[in-house]
C-alpha positions in Angstrom: 74.8 63.0 102.7 77.8 60.9 103.9 80.2 63.1 102.0 78.7 66.3 103.4 79.0 64.9 106.9 82.5 63.8 106.4 83.5 67.3 105.2 81.8 68.9 108.2 83.6 66.5 110.5 86.9 67.4 109.0 86.1 71.1 109.5 84.8 70.6 113.0 87.7 68.5 114.1 90.0 71.4 114.6 87.6 73.0 117.0 86.7 69.8 118.8 90.4 68.8 119.4 93.5 70.4 120.6 94.4 71.9 117.1 92.0 74.8 117.4 92.2 76.4 113.9 89.0 78.3 114.5 89.0 80.8 117.4 86.9 79.9 120.3 83.5 81.7 120.2 82.4 83.6 123.3 80.0 82.0 125.7 76.4 83.3 125.8 75.2 85.0 129.1 73.7 82.6 131.6 70.1 83.8 131.6 68.1 80.6 132.3 68.4 77.5 134.6 69.5 75.5 131.6 72.5 77.8 131.0 73.5 77.3 134.6 74.0 73.5 134.2 77.7 72.3 134.2 79.4 72.2 130.8 81.3 69.0 130.2 82.6 69.9 126.7 82.3 72.8 124.3 82.9 72.2 120.6 82.5 74.5 117.5 82.6 74.6 113.8 82.3 77.5 111.3 78.7 78.4 112.3 77.7 76.1 115.2 78.7 76.0 118.9 77.7 73.0 121.0 77.7 72.8 124.8 77.4 69.4 126.4 75.5 69.8 129.7 74.4 66.1 129.8 77.1 63.5 130.1 80.9 63.7 130.2 81.2 60.6 128.1 79.4 62.1 125.0 81.7 62.9 122.1 80.2 65.9 120.4 82.1 65.7 117.1 79.4 63.7 115.1 76.6 65.8 116.4 78.5 69.0 115.6 79.0 67.8 112.0 75.4 67.0 111.5 74.3 70.4 112.9 76.7 72.2 110.6 75.4 70.3 107.7 71.8 71.2 108.7 72.9 74.9 109.1 74.4 75.0 105.6 71.2 73.5 104.1 68.9 75.9 105.9 71.0 78.9 104.9 70.2 78.1 101.3 66.7 77.0 102.0 65.7 80.2 103.9 67.9 82.6 101.9 69.4 84.0 105.2 71.2 82.7 108.2 72.5 84.0 111.5 76.3 84.1 111.6 76.2 81.4 114.3 73.8 79.2 116.2 74.4 77.9 119.8 73.2 74.5 120.7 72.9 73.3 124.3 72.7 69.5 124.8 70.9 68.6 128.0 69.5 65.5 129.8 66.6 67.3 131.6 64.9 69.2 128.8 61.2 68.4 128.6 61.4 68.8 124.8 63.6 70.5 122.2 63.1 74.3 122.3 64.9 77.5 121.1 65.2 81.2 122.0 66.5 84.3 120.4 70.0 85.4 121.4 70.6 87.7 124.2 71.3 91.3 123.2 71.3 90.5 119.5 73.6 87.5 119.9 73.3 84.1 118.2 70.0 82.2 118.6 70.2 79.3 121.0 68.8 75.8 120.6 68.2 73.3 123.4 68.3 69.7 122.3 67.8 66.5 124.3 70.9 64.4 124.8 69.2 61.1 124.2 68.8 61.8 120.5 71.6 64.3 119.9 73.3 62.1 117.3 70.1 61.7 115.2 69.4 64.7 113.0 65.7 63.8 112.9 65.5 64.9 116.5 64.6 68.6 116.2 67.7 69.7 114.3 65.8 71.2 111.4 62.7 72.3 113.3 64.5 74.1 116.2 67.2 75.5 114.0 64.5 77.0 111.7 63.2 78.9 114.7 66.7 80.2 115.2 66.9 81.3 111.6 63.4 82.9 111.8 63.8 85.1 114.9 65.1 88.0 112.8 61.9 88.1 110.8 60.0 89.5 113.8 57.2 88.4 116.1 55.7 85.6 114.1 52.3 84.3 115.0 52.6 80.8 116.6 50.8 79.1 113.8 53.2 80.3 111.2 56.4 79.9 113.3 55.7 76.3 114.2 54.3 75.2 110.9 57.2 76.7 108.9 59.6 74.8 111.2 57.6 71.6 110.5 57.8 72.3 106.8 61.6 72.8 107.0 61.9 69.5 108.9 59.9 67.7 106.2 61.9 69.2 103.3 65.2 68.4 105.1 64.2 64.8 105.5 63.5 64.6 101.8 66.1 66.8 100.2 69.1 66.9 102.6 69.1 63.7 104.5 67.2 61.7 101.8 65.6 59.5 104.4 62.0 59.9 103.1 60.2 59.4 99.8 58.4 62.6 99.1 54.9 61.6 98.3 54.2 59.1 101.1 56.0 61.2 103.6 54.1 64.4 102.8 50.9 62.4 102.9 51.5 61.9 106.7 50.9 65.7 107.1 47.8 65.8 104.9 45.3 65.3 107.8 42.9 68.0 109.0 44.0 67.2 112.6 47.7 67.7 111.9 49.0 70.8 113.6 50.6 72.1 110.4 47.9 71.0 108.0 47.5 74.4 106.3 51.0 75.1 105.3 51.8 71.5 104.5 48.8 71.6 102.1 50.6 74.4 100.3 53.8 72.4 100.2 51.8 69.5 98.5 50.1 71.8 96.1 53.0 74.0 95.0 56.0 71.7 95.3 59.5 71.7 96.8 60.4 75.3 95.8 57.4 76.8 97.4 58.7 77.7 100.9 62.1 78.9 99.6 60.1 81.4 97.5 58.2 82.5 100.6 61.5 83.0 102.4 62.9 85.0 99.6 59.9 87.3 99.7 60.3 87.7 103.5 63.8 88.8 103.0 62.9 91.1 100.0 60.1 92.8 101.9 62.3 93.8 104.8 60.8 97.3 105.5 57.2 96.0 105.2 58.1 92.9 107.3 59.5 95.0 110.1 56.3 97.0 110.4 53.9 94.1 110.0 55.7 91.7 112.3 56.7 94.2 115.0 56.1 92.8 118.5 53.2 95.3 119.1 51.6 95.0 115.7 47.9 93.7 115.7 47.5 90.0 115.0 45.4 90.7 112.0 48.1 92.9 110.5 50.6 90.0 110.9 48.2 87.4 109.5 47.4 89.6 106.4 51.0 90.2 105.7 51.9 86.5 105.9 48.9 85.4 103.8 49.9 88.0 101.2 53.4 86.6 101.0 52.1 83.0 100.8 49.7 84.1 98.0 52.5 85.9 96.1 54.7 82.8 96.3 51.8 80.7 95.1 50.8 83.0 92.3 47.2 83.2 93.4 45.1 84.6 96.2 45.1 82.1 99.1 42.7 83.9 101.4 39.6 82.0 100.3 41.4 78.7 100.8 42.5 79.7 104.3 39.2 81.1 105.4 36.9 78.5 103.8 38.8 75.2 103.8 41.2 75.8 106.7 38.7 77.8 108.9 41.3 80.5 109.4 40.2 83.7 111.1 42.6 86.6 110.4 41.6 88.4 113.7 42.0 85.4 116.0 44.3 82.8 114.6 47.4 83.0 116.7 47.9 79.4 117.7 48.3 76.2 115.7 45.5 73.8 115.4 45.9 71.3 118.2 49.0 72.8 119.7 
């Protein structure tokens, strides 16, 4: 991990200092109150642009390096990636959040300044949302749970901060908001969600129809459960309906969130 961060810091250094080897990316349109906040510093690497809206004393280099490292890992994990992600660092955000890019532009993440140098603080979760926007109008339960799963796998495989078995056990509670998908991670192992993502990419035409913004919720749920089943090698509908209490026609939200 330290070696990866050191390489990313070296690559980012040109963008964050006067020797700007990478051309400056364009700014996104100011479409929210958060965009309108003053910018104290802008820094960028190959695939990440960071805006400091919080504190002129913050040095963005270390955060930029961590974010680029997270981007590179997620690109392999999800089998696709936007060409760039934009990260806003603010002092007033109620929580970390993300939104799709304006007019097809890069997705935008909004991360709290108080924990911006700690990659556990929404890096994987919110960036996964940014990577997932192109899949379509995902039901909330799937979008949030898959972002939780990416966070868990990044902690284990990328940052190597967590021991797999005891860490995954913390998600294995019926009251956990991502209990269903994390049960699948426990059952089918570390390669399970990368298989799901490869199927999402491979089924592009079907995905675009099933996950269109106006598609019925049941259509979206059936498509996603079919992909989850194919990645598992067995029909998961009985598990979801009987053990998880999943209703294809009504399950839009996550449990407890």
